[in-house]
N, C-alpha and C positions, 0 to 999 in steps of 0.2 A: 503495498499499499504507498510505502512511503517513496518507492519509484515512481508510481505512478503521480504523485504529488507534486513532487518535483519535475516532475515531466512538465505537468500541469500547469507551474508557475515559472516558467523557462521560458522567456519571453521570445530565443531565437529558437525554439519548435514552435511547429505548426503542428500543434495535435488537438482532436477532439474525440472525445469520452462521453460516452452513454450509458445512461444505467436503466433495466426496467423495473420498475416496481409490483407489485401485488396491489389490488385496489380489495380494500375489507371495510365491511361495518364497522362504524366507530361505535364503542359505547360512550353512553352519555358523559362522563367525566373527561373522555378523550377530544371531546367534542370542543371543549375551550382551547385546545391547543392549535394556532393557527397555522404551523407546519406540518400537522397530519392531516386536514381537513381541506377537501378537495370541494372546489365550490361547483355549483350544479354547473354553470357554463361551463366549464372545465371538464366535468364529468360525461356532457354531451358528445365531446371529441372523442371519448374513448372508443377505440376503433371496433372492440366486442361487445358493447355496451350492451346489445339485445341480448347479452346471456345475465344480466344482472337481473335479479327478482327482490323488489324492494316491498318486504312486504310489512304495512304498518305496525304498530304498537301500540297499546294505548292512545290510540289517534295520533300518532308521532311517524313521519315519515323517517326511512332510514339516513344519515348519512356516512359518506364513505372518506377513508381515507388512505394515507399513503403506507402497505403494509413493507415486507420483506422486499429483499431486492430479490430476482427473479433470474435477471441476465445480466449481461455487460460487455460493451464491445469498444474498441477504441481505432483511429486511423491517424498514423503521423507522418508527416512528410519525411523521407530521409533518403539516404542514397540507397537502391534496390537497384541491382543488376538483373537482366532477365535472360544469361547466359549468352554463348557466343556468336550468335546473330543479333545482340540488342544493336540498335541503331544509337549513335554515340559521336557519328560524324559530324551532326548538323549543327549549324553554327547557332541556332535561337534555343538548344537544349543546355544549359549549363551542366558541366561534370564534375564529379566529384573522387580525390582519391584517385584510383586506377580509371579513370576515362567510364563512371557510373554514373548516372543520372538521379538524381533525386525526384522520388517519386510518392505518391500516397501509399502506403503501406496498411492495410489493415490486420489487426491482432486481439487476441485474447477474447474474440467471440465464444461465449459460455452462456449455458442457460441450464439451470437447475432443473432436478427431474420432474419435480411438480409442474414446470414451467413447460415443456418438453411438449415438440407437437399441438402448440398453440397459439402459433403464431407469432411468439416473442423472440426467437431469432433472426424471423424474415422481416421483424420492424425495424430491429437493431442494425442490422445489417443495411437496410433501406436508409437509416436515419445516418449513419456514414457515409452513403454514397451520395443523399444528397446535400451534406456540409460538404462533401470534397466539392460537390457540380458549383457549389459557391465560390472555393478558390482560386485566388486569383493570383499572379505573379510568377508562373511558371507554365509553359507549354505541354509541359507533361502532366498538369494536372486536369487532363481529360480522362483518365484512368484511374482505377486501385485495382493495386495487386495486392497476393497473399501469400502465403505458404500451407502446405499443409501434407501432414506425413503420408506416403506413398498407399501405405496399406489402411489408411483411414478411408473404407470406403464409402462407409456413411455420409461424413463431412463432404468429399469429393463431388456427390452424387447432389447433395444440398447445393453447392458453389454452383456446378453444372446445371441445373434446373433454375439458378437466380443468372445465367449469362456469364458466368465465368470460363473462360477454356484455357488449358493446361499449354504453358508455355514450353516447359522443360523441369525436367526432373535432376535435385543437386544430390548426389550420393555421398555429398561431404561435411552433410548435418551434422548436429549433435541434438541428442535430447537426455531428460532426466529417466532413468527407469529407478519407479519405486516399487518394481515387485519383492526385491528383497529387506534385508535388515537394514541395509545403506544403502544412500541414496548415490548413483552414480552416473555420471555422463557415458552414453553411450552412442555409437553412430548409428544412423538413421538417415533413409531418403526421402527429400522432402519435393513436393511435385509443387511450382509455381504454377499461377492460376493470376490472369488478366482480363478485367472489362473495360470495356471503353466505356465513358459517361456523358451524356449530354448536358449542355452549360447552361446555368442558369443566370438570369441576372440579378445579379444582389441587389436589394431595396425594392424588387418587382413583388407581384402579386404572389407568387408561388415563392419565394421566399418569407414571405410573410405565413401562409398558411404553415409550411414547414415548422418556421420557429414555436408557434403555437403547438402546433402538435407534439413537438419537442418538448415543450414548457408542462404541458397537463399529462402525455402519460410516461414520459421516460425521467424528464427531472435532471437536467445535464451536471455532472459529478462536479462541483467545486473543490 
């Protein structure tokens, strides 16, 4: 968590983080807490509001608030190569280190088991994509890239359904092995995937709609 906070506060790092929370009925004593209460106008913006069942109790309608965190995702602009066929010779693409282009990199998309298969992962992914589509400053911000382990067929299938294409596989990656008594770093092959994005005009109607949705549903990580 400390690493996330430092990245968020670093003015030299372009980063967006999103959190999805469960929406739950509030008890009487919780309704006085403005940090938990969700206004009726924001509640109407929730994607799956039709699944809510407001059962009156003692003549009072139920108030809803922010519950536990269900998922998280972030996207960061950082140098990221896309294999030997990566285009780095164009003069309008700033490069870093060994001729590597700075790109928006999606990472840490995770959803708790109780929130899976309910659209949380898709909504978090869409939040990152829409945020990047408003970024300015680099021509490489018209795409979003990510890495997933080659044997994680479920994740690969998820991203492919969302429009991501496999670009190349990197056998030199490493991951932490948690199966034993000690935490070990082991070699693994990761697949790099990419999706081209449509640009949005910052400050336009689409931007306003996106911002309202994020504020009401996800609550951007501060």
